[in-house]
Phi, psi and omega in degrees: 000149178292146181295132174227154179273115182253359187285144178221164180237131175241100188062233177269001182275121178259121180253134181292340174205169189274016186255122171233190187242147179284127180303133179093351181247358188227007185058226174263357186099331183294332180285349188251007188292343175286343186241337188229137171275101185300337179290338182278338184291150175290325176197158175247119176259116187271168184303150182308135184238136180238173184297315180239162181300146176231141179275342182085186185273167177289146174286161356292145183254341182222134173227150177284149177220165178299117178080015179166209178227160170244125186232145172215096184261330176079027177056042175301125180194162184276001182096153190296324182296319178291321177300315180295318185281317192252338188253307186301320178299326180287323179289323184296339179303332184280351174076011179261136179306144183245126174255125180258118177278133182235152177222172179187169179256347177220160177301320182297324178295314177304313184297321182289321176299316179297320180299317181291321178290332180299330180273001183260115184292339182279343178272117184267333180207159180239125178254123185265119174277095181266021170270355180297148178288135179271108184297332181280352180240030176070023178092000178296135182298137180304326187273004184273347178230138182305319183293318180292317179300316181295324182296321179291312181298318180299316181295319178292317180302322180285347184257353183210151173259002180281166176300131181247122179247125178266116178268111189268159175267144177280351186275059180224160180286320185222102182295333183291327178294319178292317180300316180294322181295315182286329174299312182294336180276353175118007178294140177270339184198167178241152166241122182235112356212182176287180181290155179269133181306132184202173175205169177218152179238133177276113185289343178283315179270343182062032179231163174305140183286335179263145177298331180266008182071302182250154178211205181236132178282127182229161174106195185306330180298339182269350189299310183294326178293311184288330177300318178295320179297318178297315179305313182290312185293323182297330180272346183266328183225147179266067178230146173294145182239133169261119183266143183217140175134100175072027180272107182241342184224169176298323180293325174302315180297317180298321177304312181296320180294318177298330179283347177131000179283146174268327180219169180227154181236125179267120184248268182303332177306328179294332180281331178281321182212110183303339180260019184303322181299324180291321178294320179295315180298314178297322181293322177297313181298318179298319179298316180298315181295313183295333181256013175055045179255122185280330189222126181304330183292343177297336186270346187297118177073010186297329182296314181278336176293321179285329180286336187309000000 
């Protein structure tokens, strides 16, 4: 293929191409090396990390749904200290930027995780999962109100000099209000978006299909929803956006980029095909070549700019 420029910038993070991985669907990346050349990815986004180890939710944790899956894993992870000591150095060997997704139950927990990662040279950026329940607000998600979302981002921003990405929830009335709030609080970029709250019932047992009753809808069913969120947020704030939701092909990725995304994240696709990121990356490059586009950045937001 003819050479094209695929590089993009997310805050201070320079990605050789716009493809990263959805947190929670790719492990740390080390589990995927039989299927994916980690050196080819624009960035590796590792599984959600919390201050202390978490066991996660009761099984079943994943059920199939029309157009995707519903999952409730509960941020199972060994805790940030173990991630820093045992996991990040092994992933860093591949030379691809690492985005660490973080979660917490209080603002203080988020800030402390960020502080510890700030001292870790292998962590290139921090992605904040602000869909986590706020224990001080009766379990209401941090990302559902502009003030709560901003409080988490502000605390993380004060705890690190690394690139801060706010991963937003789609379960809000106005995504632009949340986007503006986290921008003003210091976010360098957005991830749009996390899974949509959902559930399934097993008609044989007549009980909820998930051990946690509720989970998050992921996969192709989310594409049209998240495409609209990217379209709205891209016109509301001047921040790079990482788009997530139903990306299985290069054309899926191009749609999001045309809507205003700078980069894309392959999530559920990894569960369907462990090499999905490579297919998406090849598809993006093929689209650029076939349409005589020299630089991927020419396409960012082109759909709404032309519609304007």
